[in-house]
C-alpha positions in Angstrom: 81.1 91.1 24.4 80.9 87.3 24.7 83.2 84.4 23.8 81.9 82.9 20.6 84.7 80.3 20.1 87.7 79.0 22.0 90.5 76.9 20.6 92.6 75.0 23.1 95.9 73.3 22.5 98.0 71.2 25.0 96.0 72.2 28.1 95.2 69.6 30.7 92.9 67.0 29.1 92.6 69.0 25.8 95.0 68.0 23.1 93.7 70.2 20.3 90.1 71.2 20.1 87.6 73.9 19.3 84.4 74.7 21.3 81.7 77.1 20.1 80.0 79.0 22.8 76.7 80.9 23.1 75.8 83.7 25.5 74.6 80.9 27.8 76.2 77.5 27.5 75.9 74.2 29.4 78.8 71.8 29.5 77.8 68.2 30.3 79.4 64.9 30.5 80.4 62.1 32.9 82.7 62.8 35.9 86.4 63.3 35.1 86.0 63.8 31.4 87.3 67.4 31.5 84.3 69.6 31.7 85.8 71.9 34.3 89.0 72.1 32.3 87.1 74.2 29.8 86.3 76.8 32.5 89.9 76.6 33.7 91.2 77.3 30.2 89.0 80.3 29.9 90.2 81.5 33.4 93.8 81.0 32.4 93.2 83.0 29.2 91.3 85.8 30.9 93.6 86.2 33.9 96.9 85.3 32.1 98.6 84.7 35.5 101.6 82.6 36.1 100.2 81.6 39.5 97.6 79.5 37.6 100.4 77.5 35.8 102.1 74.3 36.8 103.1 71.1 35.0 99.6 69.6 35.5 98.3 72.3 33.1 100.1 70.8 30.2 98.4 67.9 28.3 100.0 64.7 29.6 102.6 66.9 31.3 104.2 67.6 27.9 106.0 70.9 28.7 108.0 70.7 25.5 105.0 72.1 23.7 103.4 75.4 24.8 99.8 75.8 25.8 97.9 77.9 23.2 94.4 79.3 23.8 92.8 81.4 21.1 89.5 83.2 21.9 87.1 84.9 19.5 84.8 87.6 21.0 81.7 88.8 19.3 78.7 91.1 20.1 81.0 94.0 21.2 79.1 97.0 22.5 80.1 100.6 21.5 82.4 101.0 24.5 84.2 97.8 23.7 84.5 98.7 20.0 86.1 102.0 20.9 88.4 100.3 23.4 89.7 97.8 20.9 89.8 100.1 17.9 92.7 99.0 15.6 92.7 95.5 17.0 89.4 94.1 15.7 89.4 91.2 13.4 86.4 92.8 11.7 83.8 95.4 12.7 82.3 93.2 15.5 84.9 90.5 16.2 88.0 90.5 18.4 90.3 87.5 18.3 93.1 87.1 20.8 95.6 84.3 21.3 97.8 83.6 24.4 100.8 81.2 24.5 101.9 79.8 27.8 105.4 78.2 27.8 107.6 76.6 30.5 110.9 78.4 30.5 112.6 77.1 33.7 112.2 74.9 36.8 109.2 76.9 38.1 109.0 79.7 35.6 106.7 80.3 32.7 106.4 82.9 29.9 103.1 84.3 28.7 102.9 85.8 25.2 99.9 87.5 23.6 99.0 87.7 19.9 96.6 90.1 18.2 94.8 88.2 15.4 93.7 90.7 12.8 92.8 90.7 9.1 94.8 92.8 6.7 94.4 93.4 3.0 96.7 91.1 1.0 98.3 93.8 -1.1 101.3 95.2 0.9 100.5 98.8 -0.2 97.2 98.6 1.7 98.6 97.2 4.9 99.1 99.8 7.6 102.0 97.9 9.1 104.0 98.0 5.9 103.3 101.6 4.9 106.6 103.5 5.4 108.7 106.0 3.6 111.0 103.4 1.8 108.1 101.3 0.6 106.1 104.3 -0.6 109.1 105.4 -2.7 109.2 102.0 -4.3 105.4 101.8 -4.9 105.3 105.3 -6.3 107.8 104.3 -9.0 105.4 101.5 -10.2 101.9 102.8 -9.7 100.5 100.6 -12.5 101.1 97.6 -10.2 98.8 99.0 -7.5 95.7 97.2 -8.7 93.6 94.4 -7.1 90.6 92.6 -8.6 90.3 95.4 -11.2 90.5 98.2 -8.6 93.1 100.8 -9.4 94.6 102.2 -6.2 96.9 104.4 -8.1 94.0 106.6 -9.3 93.4 107.6 -5.6 97.0 108.9 -5.0 96.9 112.0 -7.1 99.9 113.7 -8.8 102.1 114.3 -5.7 103.7 111.4 -3.8 101.8 111.1 -0.5 103.6 111.2 2.9 103.2 108.2 5.2 100.2 109.6 7.1 98.5 110.6 3.9 99.1 107.2 2.2 97.6 105.4 5.3 94.6 107.6 5.2 94.0 107.0 1.5 94.5 103.3 1.9 92.1 103.1 4.9 89.4 104.9 2.9 90.0 102.7 -0.2 89.8 99.5 1.9 86.6 100.7 3.6 84.9 101.5 0.3 85.9 98.2 -1.4 86.0 95.8 1.6 84.0 93.1 -0.2 86.2 93.2 -3.3 89.7 93.2 -1.7 91.2 89.9 -0.5 92.2 89.8 3.1 94.6 87.5 5.1 94.9 86.7 8.7 97.9 88.1 10.5 99.2 87.2 13.9 101.0 90.0 15.7 103.1 88.9 18.7 103.2 91.1 21.8 102.2 94.4 20.1 103.2 97.5 22.0 100.5 98.6 24.4 98.4 95.5 23.7 98.7 94.0 27.2 97.2 97.1 28.7 94.4 97.2 26.2 93.4 93.6 27.0 93.6 94.2 30.7 91.4 97.3 30.5 88.9 96.0 27.9 88.3 92.3 28.1 85.3 91.1 30.1 85.5 90.6 33.8 85.7 86.8 34.6 84.0 85.4 37.7 84.4 81.7 38.4 82.1 80.1 41.0 83.6 76.6 41.6 81.8 73.5 42.7 82.3 74.3 46.4 84.3 71.7 48.2 85.8 74.0 50.8 83.0 76.6 51.0 84.7 78.7 53.7 87.3 79.9 51.2 84.9 80.5 48.4 82.5 82.5 50.6 85.0 85.0 52.0 84.7 88.6 50.7 88.0 89.0 48.9 88.9 90.5 45.5 89.3 87.0 44.0 86.6 84.9 45.7 83.2 84.4 44.0 81.5 86.2 46.9 83.8 89.2 46.6 83.7 89.4 42.9 79.9 89.3 42.8 79.4 91.7 45.7 81.9 94.2 44.1 80.3 93.9 40.7 76.8 94.6 42.1 78.0 97.5 44.4 80.1 99.1 41.6 76.9 99.2 39.5 74.9 100.6 42.4 77.5 103.2 43.1 77.9 104.3 39.4 74.6 106.2 39.5 75.5 108.0 42.8 79.3 108.0 42.5 79.6 111.8 42.6 77.4 112.0 45.6 79.4 109.4 47.5 82.7 111.0 46.3 81.6 114.4 47.7 80.8 112.8 51.0 84.2 111.2 51.1 85.8 114.5 50.2 83.9 116.1 53.1 85.3 113.6 55.5 88.8 114.3 54.1 88.4 118.0 54.6 87.2 117.5 58.2 90.2 115.3 59.2 93.1 116.7 57.2 94.6 120.1 56.8 92.3 122.7 55.3 89.8 125.4 56.1 87.1 123.0 57.3 89.3 120.8 59.6 87.8 119.8 62.9 89.1 122.2 65.6 90.0 119.4 68.0 92.4 117.9 65.4 93.7 121.3 64.6 94.4 122.1 68.2 96.0 118.7 68.9 98.4 119.1 65.9 99.3 122.7 67.1 100.1 121.3 70.6 102.3 118.7 69.1 104.2 121.3 67.1 104.6 123.5 70.1 106.2 120.6 72.0 108.4 119.4 69.2 109.9 122.9 68.7 111.5 122.6 72.1 113.7 119.8 70.9 113.9 120.1 67.1 113.2 122.6 64.4 110.6 120.5 62.5 106.9 120.7 61.8 104.6 117.7 62.4 101.4 117.1 60.4 98.7 114.7 61.3 97.4 113.1 58.0 94.7 110.6 57.7 94.5 108.3 54.7 90.9 108.5 53.4 90.1 105.6 51.1 88.8 106.0 47.6 85.3 104.8 46.8 86.5 101.6 45.1 88.6 100.8 48.2 85.5 101.1 50.3 83.4 98.9 48.1 86.1 96.1 48.4 85.6 96.1 52.2 82.0 94.9 52.0 81.1 91.8 54.0 77.9 89.8 54.1 76.2 88.8 57.4 73.3 86.5 57.9 70.8 86.9 60.8 68.9 83.8 61.8 68.8 84.6 65.5 72.5 85.4 65.5 74.4 87.9 63.3 77.1 85.7 61.8 79.4 86.2 58.7 78.0 84.2 55.8 81.2 82.1 55.6 80.2 80.6 59.0 76.8 79.4 57.8 76.0 76.1 56.2 77.1 75.2 52.7 73.5 75.3 51.3 72.9 78.8 52.6 76.2 80.1 51.3 75.5 78.6 47.8 72.0 80.1 47.9 73.5 83.5 48.9 75.8 83.5 45.9 72.9 83.0 43.6 70.8 85.5 45.4 73.5 88.1 44.8 73.5 86.9 41.2 69.8 87.6 40.9 70.3 91.2 42.2 73.1 91.6 39.7 70.8 90.5 36.9 68.3 93.2 37.9 71.0 95.9 37.6 72.4 94.4 34.4 69.0 94.4 32.6 68.3 98.0 33.8 71.7 99.4 32.8 71.5 101.7 29.8 75.1 102.7 29.2 77.4 100.2 27.5 80.4 99.2 29.6 82.7 96.3 30.3 80.9 93.0 30.2 81.2 90.0 32.6 81.6 86.3 31.9 80.2 84.1 34.7 81.5 80.5 34.9 79.8 78.1 37.3 80.7 74.5 38.2 77.6 72.5 39.0 75.2 75.3 39.9 72.6 72.7 41.0 74.5 71.9 44.2 72.3 72.4 47.2 69.4 73.6 45.0 66.0 71.8 44.9 64.4 71.4 41.4 62.3 74.6 41.6 65.3 76.6 42.6 67.3 75.1 39.8 64.6 76.2 37.3 64.5 79.7 38.8 68.3 79.9 38.7 68.3 79.0 35.0 65.9 81.8 34.3 68.2 84.2 36.2 71.1 82.9 34.0 69.1 83.7 30.9 68.2 87.2 32.1 71.9 87.9 32.7 72.8 86.5 29.3 70.1 88.5 27.5 71.5 91.7 29.1 74.8 91.3 27.3 76.9 89.2 29.8 77.7 85.5 29.3 76.9 82.5 31.4 79.0 79.2 31.2 78.3 76.3 33.5 79.0 72.6 33.9 76.1 70.5 35.1 74.8 67.0 35.9 71.2 68.2 36.2 68.5 67.8 33.5 66.9 71.0 34.8 69.8 73.0 33.4 69.6 71.8 29.8 66.7 72.1 27.4 66.2 70.2 24.2 64.8 73.3 22.5 68.2 75.0 23.3 70.3 72.1 21.9 72.8 74.6 20.6 73.5 75.8 24.1 74.7 72.3 25.1 78.2 70.9 24.7 78.8 67.2 25.6 82.4 66.4 26.7 83.7 62.9 26.3 87.0 61.1 26.8 88.5 59.7 23.6 91.6 57.5 23.1 93.3 55.0 25.5 93.6 55.6 29.2 97.3 56.3 28.7 96.7 58.7 25.9 93.2 60.1 26.5 91.9 63.5 25.4 88.7 65.5 25.9 86.6 66.0 22.8 83.5 68.2 22.6 80.3 67.3 20.6 77.9 70.0 19.6 74.9 70.5 17.4 74.7 74.0 16.0 71.5 75.8 15.0 72.9 76.2 11.5 73.2 72.4 11.1 69.6 71.8 12.2 68.3 74.7 10.2 70.0 73.4 7.0 68.6 70.0 7.6 65.1 71.4 8.1 65.4 73.5 4.9 66.6 70.5 3.0 63.6 68.5 4.0 60.9 71.2 4.0 62.5 74.0 2.0 61.7 76.5 4.8 62.5 77.2 8.4 63.9 79.8 10.8 65.8 79.6 14.1 62.7 80.6 16.0 60.7 78.0 14.2 63.2 75.3 15.1 63.1 76.3 18.8 59.3 76.3 18.8 59.2 72.9 17.3 61.4 71.5 20.1 59.7 73.4 22.9 56.7 71.0 22.7 59.1 68.2 23.4 60.8 69.6 26.5 60.7 68.4 30.0 63.4 67.5 32.5 62.9 63.7 31.8 63.5 64.2 28.1 66.6 66.2 28.8 68.0 63.2 30.6 69.0 62.1 27.2 71.8 64.6 27.1 73.5 62.8 30.0 72.9 59.2 28.7 75.3 56.8 26.9 72.3 55.5 25.0 68.7 56.8 24.5 65.6 54.6 24.0 62.9 56.7 22.4 59.4 55.3 23.0 56.1 56.3 21.5 54.0 54.8 24.3 53.9 55.2 28.1 53.7 51.4 28.5 57.2 51.1 27.1 58.5 53.8 29.4 57.1 51.8 32.4 58.0 48.3 31.6 61.3 48.3 29.6 63.5 49.3 32.6 61.8 46.7 34.8 62.3 43.8 32.3 65.9 45.0 31.4 66.8 44.9 35.1 65.3 41.4 35.5 67.4 40.2 32.5 70.6 41.5 34.1 70.9 44.7 32.0 69.9 47.5 34.3 69.2 50.6 32.3 70.2 53.0 35.0 73.5 51.3 35.8 74.3 51.3 32.1 73.3 54.9 31.8 70.5 54.3 29.3 67.6 56.9 29.3 64.1 55.9 28.3 62.6 59.0 26.8 58.9 59.4 26.3 57.8 62.6 24.6 54.2 62.1 25.5 52.9 63.2 22.1 52.9 60.0 20.1 55.5 59.5 17.4 55.1 63.1 16.1 58.2 64.2 18.1 60.4 61.2 17.7 62.1 62.3 14.5 63.1 65.6 16.1 64.5 64.0 19.2 66.4 61.4 17.0 68.0 64.3 15.2 69.2 66.0 18.4 70.4 62.9 20.4 71.9 61.2 17.4 73.4 64.5 16.3 75.2 64.6 19.7 76.6 61.1 18.8 74.3 59.4 21.4 73.2 55.9 20.1 69.4 56.2 19.9 66.9 53.4 19.5 63.3 54.4 18.6 60.3 52.1 19.4 57.0 53.1 17.8 53.8 51.8 16.3 52.9 51.7 12.6 49.2 51.9 13.6 48.2 49.3 11.0 49.7 51.2 8.0 52.8 53.0 6.9 52.2 56.8 7.1 54.6 59.6 6.2 55.9 59.9 9.8 56.7 56.2 10.0 58.6 56.5 6.7 60.5 59.5 7.9 61.6 58.0 11.2 62.5 54.7 9.6 64.5 56.7 6.9 66.4 58.4 9.7 67.4 55.1 11.1 68.5 53.7 7.7 65.3 51.8 6.8 63.7 52.7 3.5 59.9 52.2 3.7 59.0 54.5 0.8 56.3 52.9 -1.3 55.5 50.3 1.3 51.8 50.0 2.2 52.0 47.8 5.3 54.6 46.3 7.6 54.8 43.5 10.1 56.3 44.0 13.5 60.0 44.5 13.0 62.7 44.4 15.7 65.8 45.7 14.0 69.3 46.6 15.0 68.4 50.3 15.1 64.7 50.5 15.6 61.5 48.6 16.5 58.2 49.1 14.6 55.1 47.4 15.8 52.5 46.5 13.2 49.8 47.5 15.7 50.8 48.2 19.3 53.0 46.7 22.0 49.8 45.5 23.7 49.2 43.1 20.9 52.6 41.4 21.4 52.2 41.3 25.2 48.7 39.7 24.9 50.1 37.0 22.6 53.1 36.2 24.8 51.8 36.5 28.4 49.5 33.5 29.3 48.0 35.3 32.2 47.4 38.6 30.3 43.7 38.9 30.7 43.8 37.6 34.3 46.4 40.2 35.3 44.6 42.9 33.3 41.5 42.4 35.5 43.6 42.1 38.7 45.4 45.4 38.0 42.0 47.1 38.0 40.9 45.5 41.2 44.2 45.7 43.2 45.8 48.9 41.9 42.7 50.7 40.7 44.4 50.8 37.3 42.4 51.9 34.4 45.0 52.8 31.8 47.1 50.4 29.7 50.5 51.7 31.0 49.8 51.0 34.6 48.2 47.6 33.9 51.3 46.6 31.9 53.4 47.7 34.8 51.3 45.6 37.1 52.0 42.6 34.8 55.8 43.3 34.9 55.6 43.3 38.7 53.8 39.9 38.6 56.5 38.5 36.3 59.2 39.9 38.7 57.5 38.1 41.6 57.6 34.8 39.5 61.3 35.3 39.0 61.8 35.9 42.7 60.1 32.6 43.3 62.6 30.8 41.0 61.2 31.2 37.5 63.7 31.6 34.6 63.6 35.2 33.4 64.0 34.1 29.8 61.1 31.8 30.1 58.6 34.3 31.6 59.5 37.7 30.2 57.8 38.3 26.8 60.1 37.3 23.9 59.4 40.5 22.0 60.5 42.6 25.0 63.6 40.4 25.4 64.6 40.9 21.8 64.2 44.7 22.0 66.3 44.9 25.2 69.1 42.8 23.5 69.0 45.2 20.5 69.3 48.2 22.8 72.2 46.4 24.7 74.1 45.7 21.4 73.6 49.2 20.0 76.9 51.0 20.1 76.9 53.7 17.4 74.7 56.6 16.5 73.3 57.2 13.0 74.5 60.2 11.0 71.2 62.1 10.7 72.6 65.3 9.2 74.9 64.1 6.5 75.2 61.2 4.2 72.7 58.9 2.6 70.9 57.8 5.8 68.6 60.7 5.8 67.5 60.8 2.2 64.4 58.6 2.8 63.5 60.9 5.6 63.8 63.9 3.2 61.4 62.3 0.6 58.9 61.3 3.3 58.9 64.8 4.8 58.4 66.5 1.5 55.5 64.1 0.6 
């Protein structure tokens, strides 16, 4: 069972929003936009504890309105389907809503709602089938029809009792489910529902971005260390539970009254009773409380030996964080080997990249995926490009602040697989989810994934642009890094540019492509231009164009640089002699460094930096909106080009 969708109302920075979730989901965005609030909302829903509530939990401290969190669970295993029988929205979906309301100075109420679908006709609704209604329906059997289906024919000649009517109605609904209209029903606080939720909903483990590591690393029922250790040990113990239980029973029989009790304890107890009889007519019994297996598992502690045996909470932050993820890797091994369906687990991590070097980050992401593939769910906030993947765009949610400072709210932006697939099928009349992923796999590396964290993306076809644009922009007083602009170079020519435009612009990230026409106007040039709102269909040639949304070079960037840099050939030769540079990108970088030196010596940047580059940088600076690549007329030229 995993969370497929969560709707949040009036909670912290969320006013009213919906977030779709996958079995593994990355939450990205700037600091203080509300990423962690999503994990806190899930925690509040899962634990439903008043200790997690205060006035800060209410959006802009508005306690007049309740907090509402609705969660839709999918992919239920057999154990979970049986556990929630009678409460499912459909065969494989469970929808639950909780309402949190301030009722006093420091008091709150928590209500739970079962969200189910029921047939629209009242005579098919289990909740309305009773003796009085049956008597009324029986008198007018001709009215018991829906969409041409006659329920009266199923009733026979004798009026059914309540149980019989319910059984007949259930069979009728099952047989004609696709033909009967249904309606959503919200049942408040149904009897027994609280216990069903507590026993059946996934376990939730939150590993926060460790500020005070000493608390997070203690082995307690609620700490990340404790929850992970107990989850792993409980899975280990499951296979040998009976063996361990028998051993505990043996200890109990040796220490407490019975045939196998240790003689020394038996004799000591007898001596006590002989003595007490001299002063009172009572019998004393020595009883020892033998813990249950689950109690023993909760006493686990982790020690680290690095010359000294020390509790893990006494070690450095990096080692503690690494230990948490090491436990997680062991958990993933047990989870993937487990055959019996049981209660699932939702893991939530704040910034898992903390204290992890790049290789460890990539390894940890693969562990996350193993756990997610085994049926559990992984949710995490991150600032690391190693934890997002352009081929897994649907597993990314970008959080942003919207509105004024006094009335801000957190809004999510997502690009679903269905959206991209529909766009692909519209353009090529074919496509599958696996095909989409494989197309984007060729465009993935950590540098490209930086685009998910940027305020703007400059997509470049050539490596020269990647090298020199940030240098010239800084010299012109518009530092790309400080303005959170990513220069993304796929490394495969312009063949990948249209795909990356669709993803980044789909996430509402203003995107500016720079590419070569290569002396003509091919289908790929037409397609990219069409995405950016420039119709080049039927055009045979094009001059260098520096537009508000894209730059197209008639030939190459090199042509413009050679025309506008007086020392071009001189510096070209020097780059080879001084830097050993043979390729164009490094030679163009050498030229940028020479121009930087001229500016340091007093030259005016606008006089010495190539005019073409200046114009491009100004266009990037002024770009403030993303094109709508999936809807509207902007993409029609791209559709025509792609089909041709």
